[in-house]
C-alpha positions as CSV (number, residue, x, y, z in Angstrom):
1,M,-44.9,154.2,122.7
2,E,-44.6,157.9,121.9
3,Y,-44.0,157.7,118.1
4,E,-44.4,161.5,117.8
5,N,-41.1,162.1,119.6
6,M,-39.1,159.7,117.3
7,R,-37.1,160.7,114.3
8,V,-38.1,159.6,110.8
9,A,-35.2,157.1,110.7
10,E,-36.3,155.6,114.0
11,L,-39.9,155.3,112.8
12,K,-38.7,153.5,109.7
13,E,-36.6,151.1,111.8
14,E,-39.6,150.4,114.0
15,L,-41.8,149.7,110.9
16,K,-39.2,147.3,109.6
17,K,-39.6,145.2,112.7
18,F,-43.2,144.5,111.7
19,G,-42.2,144.0,108.0
20,A,-44.3,147.0,107.1
21,P,-43.8,149.6,104.3
22,V,-41.4,152.4,105.3
23,G,-42.3,155.0,102.6
24,G,-44.1,158.2,103.3
25,N,-43.7,161.3,105.4
26,K,-43.4,161.4,109.2
27,K,-47.2,161.8,109.8
28,E,-47.9,158.8,107.6
29,L,-45.2,156.6,109.3
30,I,-46.7,157.4,112.7
31,A,-50.2,156.6,111.5
32,R,-49.0,153.3,110.2
33,L,-47.3,152.3,113.4
34,N,-50.4,153.3,115.4
35,R,-52.6,151.1,113.2
36,I,-50.2,148.2,113.7
37,T,-49.6,148.4,117.5
38,N,-53.2,149.3,118.4
39,K,-54.6,146.0,117.0
40,E,-54.1,142.9,119.0
41,E,-53.0,140.1,116.7
42,K,-54.2,136.6,117.4
43,V,-52.6,133.3,116.3
44,I,-54.4,130.3,114.9
45,T,-52.3,127.2,115.1
46,L,-52.5,124.6,112.4
47,E,-50.1,121.8,111.6
48,D,-47.9,122.8,108.5
49,D,-45.9,126.0,108.3
50,D,-44.6,125.6,104.7
51,L,-47.1,128.2,103.4
52,L,-45.8,131.0,105.6
53,E,-42.7,132.4,103.8
54,L,-40.4,135.2,105.0
55,N,-37.9,136.9,102.7
56,Q,-35.3,139.5,103.6
57,K,-37.4,142.6,103.0
58,K,-41.0,141.7,103.6
59,T,-43.5,139.0,104.4
60,S,-45.2,137.1,101.5
61,Y,-48.1,134.7,101.8
62,S,-49.4,132.0,99.7
63,P,-52.1,132.9,97.2
64,I,-54.6,130.7,99.2
65,I,-53.9,132.6,102.4
66,Q,-53.9,136.0,100.7
67,R,-57.3,135.4,99.3
68,M,-58.8,135.4,102.8
69,R,-60.7,138.6,102.5
70,T,-61.7,139.2,106.2
71,P,-59.1,140.0,108.9
72,I,-59.9,139.0,112.4
73,Y,-58.8,141.0,115.4
74,G,-59.6,141.0,119.1
75,P,-61.6,138.4,121.0
76,F,-62.9,135.5,118.8
77,N,-66.4,134.1,119.1
78,L,-67.0,130.5,118.6
79,G,-68.8,130.9,115.3
80,S,-65.8,132.7,113.9
81,V,-63.5,130.0,114.9
82,I,-65.7,127.2,113.5
83,A,-66.1,129.1,110.2
84,I,-62.4,129.4,109.9
85,G,-61.8,125.8,110.8
86,I,-64.2,124.6,108.2
87,S,-62.8,126.9,105.4
88,L,-59.3,125.8,106.2
89,L,-60.0,122.1,106.8
90,M,-57.5,120.9,104.2
91,L,-54.8,123.3,105.2
92,T,-52.2,122.8,107.9
93,T,-50.0,125.8,108.9
94,V,-49.3,128.4,111.5
95,L,-51.2,131.5,110.4
96,I,-50.7,134.9,111.9
97,I,-53.8,137.1,111.2
98,Q,-52.4,140.4,109.9
99,P,-53.9,143.8,109.4
100,S,-55.3,144.9,106.0
101,W,-52.3,146.9,105.0
102,L,-50.5,143.6,104.3
103,G,-52.9,142.6,101.6
104,F,-55.8,141.1,103.6
105,G,-59.3,142.5,103.8
106,E,-61.6,143.9,101.1
107,E,-59.1,146.7,100.2
108,Y,-55.4,146.8,99.5
109,E,-53.3,149.3,101.2
110,Y,-52.4,151.8,98.5
111,E,-49.7,154.2,99.5
112,L,-49.6,157.2,97.2
113,I,-46.2,158.0,95.6
114,D,-44.9,161.5,95.7
115,F,-44.8,163.9,92.7
116,D,-42.6,166.9,92.4
117,Q,-44.3,169.4,90.0
118,Q,-41.3,171.6,89.6
119,Q,-39.1,168.7,88.7
120,A,-41.6,167.5,86.1
121,R,-41.5,171.0,84.6
122,I,-37.7,171.0,84.5
123,F,-37.8,167.6,82.7
124,A,-40.3,169.0,80.1
125,Q,-38.3,172.3,79.6
126,E,-35.1,170.4,79.1
127,L,-36.8,168.1,76.5
128,V,-38.1,171.1,74.6
129,D,-34.7,172.7,74.6
130,L,-33.4,169.7,72.6
131,G,-35.6,170.7,69.6
132,H,-34.5,171.8,66.1
133,P,-33.0,175.3,66.1
134,E,-35.5,176.5,63.5
135,W,-38.5,174.2,63.5
136,E,-38.2,173.4,67.2
137,G,-39.4,169.8,66.9
138,R,-37.7,166.5,67.8
139,M,-38.7,164.6,64.7
140,S,-37.9,160.9,64.6
141,G,-34.7,159.9,62.9
142,T,-33.0,163.2,63.4
143,V,-30.0,164.3,65.5
144,E,-32.6,166.0,67.8
145,E,-34.2,162.7,68.5
146,S,-30.9,161.0,69.1
147,N,-29.9,163.7,71.6
148,T,-33.2,163.4,73.3
149,S,-32.8,159.7,73.6
150,Q,-29.3,160.1,75.2
151,Y,-30.7,162.7,77.6
152,I,-33.5,160.3,78.8
153,S,-31.0,157.5,79.1
154,D,-28.6,159.7,81.2
155,R,-31.4,160.7,83.5
156,L,-32.5,157.1,84.1
157,E,-29.0,156.0,84.8
158,E,-28.5,158.9,87.3
159,M,-31.6,157.5,89.1
160,G,-30.0,154.1,89.5
161,Y,-31.6,152.2,86.6
162,D,-29.7,150.0,84.2
163,A,-30.0,152.2,81.1
164,E,-29.8,151.2,77.5
165,I,-30.7,152.7,74.1
166,N,-32.4,150.4,71.6
167,E,-32.1,151.4,67.9
168,F,-34.4,150.4,65.1
169,Q,-34.3,150.9,61.4
170,V,-37.8,151.9,60.1
171,P,-39.3,153.7,57.2
172,M,-39.2,157.4,58.0
173,H,-39.5,160.7,56.1
174,H,-37.1,163.5,56.7
175,V,-37.4,167.3,56.2
176,N,-34.1,168.3,54.7
177,S,-34.4,172.1,54.5
178,E,-36.8,175.0,54.8
179,P,-39.6,174.7,52.2
180,S,-41.0,177.4,50.0
181,F,-44.7,178.0,49.1
182,R,-45.6,181.1,47.1
183,L,-48.3,182.1,44.7
184,C,-48.2,184.7,41.9
185,V,-50.9,186.7,40.2
186,Q,-49.3,187.7,37.0
187,G,-49.4,191.2,35.7
188,L,-50.2,192.5,32.2
189,G,-52.9,189.9,31.8
190,G,-50.6,187.0,32.4
191,F,-47.7,188.2,30.2
192,S,-45.6,189.6,33.0
193,P,-43.2,187.2,34.7
194,C,-43.5,186.7,38.5
195,D,-39.9,187.3,39.3
196,G,-37.0,189.4,38.1
197,P,-36.7,193.0,36.8
198,A,-39.2,192.3,33.9
199,A,-42.0,191.6,36.4
200,V,-44.6,194.4,35.9
201,G,-47.7,194.4,38.0
202,S,-47.3,190.9,39.2
203,Q,-48.2,190.2,42.8
204,V,-46.4,187.5,44.8
205,T,-47.6,186.2,48.1
206,S,-45.3,184.2,50.3
207,F,-46.8,181.8,52.8
208,L,-45.1,181.3,56.1
209,H,-43.9,177.9,56.9
210,R,-45.4,176.5,60.2
211,S,-47.9,179.2,60.7
212,D,-49.5,179.3,57.2
213,Y,-48.7,175.8,56.1
214,V,-47.0,172.6,57.3
215,I,-45.7,169.5,55.5
216,Q,-47.7,166.4,56.1
217,G,-46.6,162.9,57.0
218,F,-44.7,161.0,54.3
219,S,-45.0,163.8,51.9
220,G,-43.0,163.5,48.7
221,Q,-40.6,166.1,47.3
222,S,-41.2,168.8,44.6
223,E,-39.5,171.6,42.9
224,Y,-42.4,173.4,41.2
225,T,-41.5,176.9,40.1
226,F,-43.7,179.8,38.7
227,N,-42.4,179.1,35.2
228,Q,-43.6,175.5,35.2
229,D,-47.2,176.8,35.7
230,V,-48.4,173.7,37.5
231,Q,-52.2,173.7,37.5
232,V,-54.4,173.4,40.5
233,T,-57.7,171.4,40.6
234,D,-60.4,172.2,43.1
235,L,-61.4,168.9,44.8
236,G,-64.1,170.4,47.0
237,N,-64.2,168.5,50.3
238,G,-62.5,165.5,48.7
239,T,-65.5,163.2,48.5
240,D,-66.3,163.4,44.8
241,E,-64.4,160.5,43.1
242,S,-64.9,162.1,39.6
243,L,-63.0,165.2,40.7
244,W,-60.0,163.1,41.8
245,Q,-60.0,161.4,38.5
246,S,-60.0,164.7,36.6
247,A,-57.1,166.0,38.7
248,S,-54.3,163.8,37.3
249,G,-51.1,165.7,36.7
250,T,-52.3,168.7,38.8
251,V,-52.1,169.8,42.4
252,G,-55.3,168.9,44.2
253,Y,-56.9,171.4,46.6
254,V,-59.1,170.0,49.3
255,R,-61.3,172.0,51.8
256,L,-61.6,170.0,55.1
257,D,-64.8,171.7,56.1
258,G,-66.9,168.9,57.5
259,S,-65.8,165.7,55.6
260,N,-64.3,162.9,57.7
261,L,-61.5,162.2,55.3
262,G,-58.1,161.6,57.0
263,N,-54.7,162.0,55.6
264,T,-54.3,158.4,54.6
265,E,-57.4,158.4,52.4
266,L,-56.5,161.8,50.9
267,Y,-52.9,160.9,50.1
268,S,-53.8,157.5,48.8
269,N,-56.4,159.1,46.5
270,A,-53.6,161.4,45.2
271,A,-51.4,158.4,44.5
272,V,-54.1,156.3,42.8
273,N,-55.0,159.2,40.5
274,D,-51.4,160.3,39.8
275,L,-51.7,163.9,41.2
276,A,-48.7,166.2,41.0
277,G,-49.3,167.4,44.6
278,L,-51.9,167.8,47.3
279,I,-53.0,170.8,49.5
280,S,-55.5,170.4,52.2
281,V,-57.0,173.3,54.2
282,N,-58.0,173.2,57.8
283,K,-61.5,174.8,58.0
284,N,-63.0,173.0,61.0
285,H,-60.5,172.2,63.7
286,Y,-60.2,174.5,66.7
287,C,-61.1,177.4,64.5
288,G,-61.0,180.8,66.4
289,K,-59.7,179.1,69.5
290,I,-55.9,179.3,69.1
291,E,-55.0,182.3,67.0
292,G,-57.7,184.9,66.3
293,N,-60.4,183.6,64.1
294,D,-58.0,181.4,62.1
295,C,-57.8,177.6,62.0
296,V,-54.1,177.0,62.2
297,P,-52.4,174.3,60.1
298,I,-52.0,170.9,61.8
299,F,-49.4,168.2,61.1
300,K,-51.0,164.8,60.6
301,G,-49.4,161.5,59.8
302,T,-50.2,159.0,57.1
303,N,-50.4,155.2,57.4
304,Y,-47.3,154.0,55.6
305,D,-48.6,150.6,54.6
306,S,-51.8,151.9,53.2
307,L,-50.0,154.5,51.2
308,V,-47.6,152.0,49.8
309,A,-50.4,149.7,48.8
310,A,-52.3,152.5,47.1
311,N,-49.1,153.4,45.1
312,G,-48.5,149.9,43.7
313,G,-45.9,148.8,46.4
314,N,-43.8,151.9,46.7
315,I,-44.0,155.1,48.6
316,P,-44.9,158.0,46.2
317,T,-41.7,160.2,46.2
318,D,-42.8,163.0,44.0
319,I,-46.2,164.0,45.4
320,P,-45.8,166.8,47.9
321,F,-48.5,167.1,50.6
322,I,-49.0,170.2,52.7
323,S,-51.8,171.5,54.9
324,M,-52.8,175.2,55.1
325,S,-54.5,177.4,57.7
326,K,-58.0,178.7,56.9
327,D,-56.9,182.3,56.5
328,A,-54.0,181.3,54.2
329,G,-56.4,179.0,52.3
330,E,-58.8,181.8,51.7
331,I,-56.0,183.9,50.2
332,F,-55.1,181.0,48.0
333,E,-58.7,180.4,46.9
334,A,-59.3,184.0,46.0
335,S,-56.1,184.2,43.8
336,V,-56.0,180.7,42.3
337,I,-59.4,179.0,42.5
338,N,-61.9,181.8,42.2
339,S,-60.0,184.5,40.2
340,S,-60.1,185.0,36.4
341,E,-56.6,186.4,36.6
342,P,-53.8,184.0,35.7
343,A,-51.9,182.7,38.7
344,S,-49.0,180.4,39.3
345,I,-47.6,178.6,42.3
346,E,-44.2,177.8,43.6
347,L,-44.0,174.7,45.8
348,I,-40.5,173.5,46.8
349,I,-40.6,170.7,49.3
350,D,-37.2,169.3,50.1
351,V,-37.9,165.9,51.9
352,T,-36.8,162.3,51.7
353,N,-39.5,159.8,52.3
354,D,-38.3,156.5,50.7
355,Q,-35.5,155.6,53.1
356,E,-35.2,154.0,56.5
357,R,-33.8,156.0,59.3
358,T,-32.6,155.1,62.8
359,I,-35.1,155.8,65.6
360,Y,-34.4,155.3,69.3
361,V,-36.0,153.6,72.4
362,P,-34.2,154.4,75.6
363,C,-35.1,152.2,78.6
364,G,-34.2,152.1,82.2
365,T,-34.6,148.8,84.1
366,M,-34.8,148.0,87.8
367,Q,-34.5,144.2,88.0
368,G,-36.9,142.5,90.4
369,R,-36.9,139.1,92.0
370,T,-38.9,137.7,89.1
371,S,-39.1,138.2,85.3
372,E,-42.6,139.5,85.4
373,V,-42.4,143.1,84.3
374,V,-44.4,146.4,84.5
375,I,-43.5,149.0,81.9
376,A,-44.3,152.7,81.8
377,G,-43.7,154.8,78.7
378,G,-44.5,157.8,76.5
379,H,-43.2,159.0,73.2
380,H,-40.2,161.4,73.1
381,D,-40.6,162.3,69.5
382,T,-42.7,165.3,68.3
383,V,-44.1,166.5,65.0
384,Y,-41.3,168.2,63.1
385,Q,-42.6,171.8,63.4
386,A,-43.4,172.2,67.1
387,E,-41.8,172.1,70.5
388,G,-44.2,169.4,71.6
389,A,-44.5,170.7,75.1
390,V,-47.8,168.9,75.6
391,D,-47.4,166.3,72.9
392,D,-45.6,164.5,74.4
393,S,-43.0,166.3,76.6
394,S,-45.7,166.1,79.2
395,G,-45.8,162.4,79.0
396,V,-42.1,161.8,79.0
397,A,-41.7,164.2,82.0
398,S,-44.3,162.1,83.8
399,V,-42.4,158.9,83.0
400,L,-39.1,160.4,84.3
401,E,-40.7,161.8,87.5
402,M,-42.4,158.5,88.2
403,A,-39.1,156.7,87.6
404,R,-37.4,159.0,90.0
405,Q,-40.0,158.4,92.7
406,M,-40.0,154.7,92.2
407,A,-36.2,154.7,92.5
408,D,-36.4,156.4,95.9
409,I,-39.1,153.9,97.0
410,I,-36.9,150.9,96.0
411,N,-33.9,152.4,97.8
412,E,-36.0,152.5,101.0
413,T,-38.0,149.3,100.6
414,G,-35.7,146.9,98.8
415,I,-35.7,144.9,95.6
416,P,-39.2,144.7,94.1
417,E,-40.8,141.3,93.2
418,R,-41.5,142.4,89.7
419,T,-39.0,144.0,87.3
420,L,-39.8,147.6,86.5
421,K,-39.0,149.3,83.2
422,F,-39.3,152.9,82.0
423,C,-39.0,153.4,78.3
424,T,-39.7,156.2,75.8
425,W,-40.5,155.7,72.2
426,G,-39.4,157.3,68.9
427,G,-41.5,157.1,65.8
428,E,-44.9,157.5,67.4
429,E,-46.0,160.4,65.3
430,E,-45.3,158.6,62.0
431,G,-47.0,155.3,63.0
432,L,-46.0,153.9,66.4
433,W,-42.7,152.7,64.9
434,G,-40.7,152.6,68.1
435,S,-43.1,150.8,70.3
436,R,-44.1,148.3,67.5
437,A,-40.5,147.5,66.8
438,Y,-39.7,147.0,70.5
439,V,-42.7,144.7,71.1
440,E,-41.8,142.7,68.0
441,Q,-38.2,142.3,69.2
442,M,-39.2,141.4,72.8
443,Q,-42.2,139.4,71.6
444,S,-41.5,136.1,73.5
445,S,-40.5,137.7,76.7
446,L,-43.4,140.2,76.8
447,R,-46.0,137.5,75.9
448,E,-44.9,135.5,78.9
449,N,-43.9,138.2,81.5
450,L,-45.7,141.5,80.8
451,R,-48.1,142.3,83.7
452,L,-49.0,145.8,82.7
453,Y,-48.0,148.6,80.3
454,I,-48.7,152.2,81.5
455,N,-48.9,154.9,78.8
456,F,-48.6,158.6,79.2
457,D,-49.5,160.6,76.1
458,M,-50.7,164.1,76.6
459,N,-51.8,163.3,80.1
460,H,-52.1,167.1,80.5
461,V,-54.8,169.7,81.1
462,D,-54.4,173.3,80.0
463,S,-54.8,175.7,82.9
464,D,-57.6,177.6,81.1
465,F,-60.3,175.6,82.7
466,E,-63.0,178.1,82.0
467,N,-62.7,177.9,78.2
468,R,-61.1,174.5,77.7
469,G,-62.4,172.2,80.5
470,N,-60.5,170.3,83.1
471,S,-61.1,166.6,82.3
472,L,-58.6,163.7,82.5
473,T,-59.6,160.3,81.4
474,L,-58.0,157.2,82.9
475,F,-58.8,154.0,80.9
476,T,-57.8,150.4,80.7
477,N,-58.8,147.1,79.0
478,N,-58.9,145.0,82.2
479,N,-61.5,145.0,84.9
480,D,-59.2,144.2,87.7
481,D,-56.9,147.0,86.8
482,Y,-59.9,149.2,86.4
483,Q,-61.0,148.5,90.0
484,H,-57.6,149.2,91.4
485,I,-57.3,152.5,89.5
486,Q,-60.6,153.7,90.7
487,A,-59.8,152.7,94.3
488,I,-56.4,154.6,94.1
489,A,-58.2,157.6,92.6
490,Q,-60.5,157.7,95.5
491,I,-57.6,157.9,97.9
492,Y,-56.0,160.5,95.7
493,Q,-59.1,162.6,95.8
494,K,-59.1,162.4,99.6
495,E,-55.4,162.9,100.4
496,R,-54.6,165.4,97.6
497,S,-58.0,167.1,97.4
498,E,-56.4,170.5,96.8
499,I,-55.4,169.2,93.4
500,A,-57.9,166.5,92.7
501,N,-60.9,168.8,93.2
502,R,-59.6,171.1,90.4
503,Y,-60.0,168.3,87.8
504,D,-62.8,166.2,86.4
505,I,-61.2,162.7,86.7
506,R,-63.0,160.2,84.5
507,F,-62.7,156.5,84.0
508,Q,-63.3,154.1,81.1
509,L,-63.2,150.3,80.8
510,L,-62.5,149.4,77.2
511,D,-62.3,145.6,77.3
512,G,-63.7,144.8,73.8
513,D,-61.9,142.8,71.2
514,L,-60.0,144.5,68.4
515,G,-62.7,145.9,66.0
516,D,-65.4,146.3,68.7
517,D,-66.8,149.6,69.6
518,N,-65.3,149.3,73.1
519,Q,-61.9,148.3,72.1
520,M,-58.7,150.0,73.3
521,P,-57.9,152.8,70.7
522,C,-54.8,152.3,68.7
523,N,-53.8,156.0,68.6
524,S,-50.7,155.8,70.8
525,D,-47.9,153.5,72.0
526,H,-50.1,151.3,74.3
527,C,-51.6,149.6,71.2
528,P,-48.7,147.2,70.4
529,F,-48.6,146.1,74.0
530,V,-52.3,145.3,73.8
531,Y,-52.7,143.8,70.4
532,D,-49.3,142.7,69.0
533,L,-48.4,140.0,71.5
534,G,-48.9,137.0,69.3
535,G,-52.6,136.4,69.7
536,K,-52.6,137.3,73.4
537,D,-54.1,140.6,74.4
538,G,-51.9,142.5,76.8
539,R,-53.0,144.7,79.7
540,A,-52.6,148.5,79.6
541,V,-53.6,151.6,81.5
542,V,-53.6,155.0,79.7
543,C,-54.3,158.6,80.4
544,Y,-55.4,161.4,78.1
545,G,-55.9,165.0,79.2
546,G,-58.1,167.8,77.8
547,G,-57.9,171.3,76.5
548,S,-54.7,170.9,74.5
549,W,-55.9,172.7,71.4
550,E,-52.3,173.5,70.2
551,Y,-51.1,170.0,69.8
552,H,-49.5,169.2,66.4
553,T,-49.2,172.9,65.7
554,Y,-46.3,175.4,66.0
555,L,-48.1,176.8,69.1
556,D,-47.5,173.7,71.3
557,T,-45.1,175.6,73.5
558,M,-44.1,175.7,77.2
559,D,-46.2,178.8,77.9
560,R,-49.3,176.5,77.8
561,F,-47.7,173.9,80.1
562,N,-49.5,173.0,83.3
563,E,-47.3,170.7,85.4
564,E,-49.9,170.4,88.2
565,S,-52.2,168.4,85.9
566,L,-49.5,165.7,85.5
567,D,-49.7,165.0,89.2
568,V,-53.1,163.3,88.8
569,S,-52.2,160.4,86.4
570,T,-48.6,160.1,87.4
571,T,-49.5,159.6,91.1
572,I,-52.4,157.3,90.5
573,Y,-50.6,155.1,88.0
574,G,-47.3,155.3,89.9
575,T,-49.1,154.1,93.1
576,Y,-50.5,151.2,91.1
577,M,-47.0,150.4,89.9
578,R,-45.8,150.5,93.5
579,L,-48.4,147.9,94.5
580,L,-47.6,145.7,91.5
581,A,-43.9,145.9,92.2
582,Y,-44.2,144.4,95.6
583,N,-47.2,142.1,95.4
584,L,-47.2,139.3,92.9
585,D,-50.8,138.4,93.6
586,V,-52.1,141.6,92.2
């Protein structure tokens, strides 16, 4: 038959006669039909046909039959027939030997899903446009996050999914208004005030919010003015316990220039030693790579439970916590730490950190024939002071584009065997609040039915390959999933070589128990799906990209966005979702 002369619709109708997949472009449809019709299928007759099941959309086979790994075509030799007869001695059925694309053979037939780079960029830009009018972020518990959740739900509903928005009340801090951070070197030997008409010779330096300093996770509030003359204690790199003890009632100043102290330990030390405030300075992270020779200030979260424990059971509400850039820190050190001239600081941080706020988890569901479920997700919230183009508008754009492609496949192919869900999470930046709350709420169902969770968090590579590298890491905690992902990646590298060859695609199997060196990291929303399922480890696949130096800074903007890089992980993981959707034996 001359398939080349047929229209796409006719090719698909022909494929349906064979129960074959109908997705793909015309060239792929023709190739599939040629593979089917050029292979002479032979029939082995046994006695019981109960194991051969046909449903409305495709042929499914019992697990025993599907585990036959070697297809047989063409003339049989006697040895082959005897071998088959012995291996199937206890079975009685009518078995049609089928080609490998139906699940037989050493390899599954993986059919790559499509990916529209321009549409992914549109999704990301629209997400960024929903940010705060001044600070640009979509911080959890804000109207910006609420609007973002509604946007995602609307897009999923337009694609044909049953959309819902889950709401959870969780501990959350909130930045209420623009902060103020200034220092004053007083004139006349310290007798001149810093403000007002009587100020003579006093020099006031105002630090710029977002570029010179940022508020840190679960910071408390403060209203320190020049007149209060709050003292500052130099804590070095933060590792000397005696310095912390001597800093009670003062603002501690920490140089992060090589120590491994994180925000949780720093802020907990401030609470334990009753500090009046805490200032850390970035002196070692991406210095000279983003903005001149500076090390720009970075937002980091703080573990809420650890902080509450360190503070005697309550969050510390009156200990402000900010982080400065290296350049701003050097100005501060010269005027406050290393100068003999009297200096004062003004630190006004208007935040609320001791209340619960509503965060959102929008989900779109395509119900399958069974309750087994595959979920793909990424976090739609950002740090408060950044657009979050890469972290994690890139991941949410990938989720939406994958959902769009799967909706098209389902429209063509029919109802999937497994249920598919696409969700995005609020509260990730402050402690994975959204995904943890969702897993807790859906605990029983997920423990019984979750087949796989797919996480997209900064699955992005900056286009500046020469200076930043071009690596993408695909990792999982299950060897079977690992083998499938590698096999799909090989096909991707062959069929989309013009993209694949531009990236260093890496793989990791992290199948250790919690606490092992090779455990799955708990730094994004896949963690609850792996470790919070009531004593049963879940299965997840994750992608992290490289070269995103601006993340958690005010420079994480769309001018760094590289939509091409999202093609790699979204296509590979989307192709695996497609296989899982229609094959219950995978």
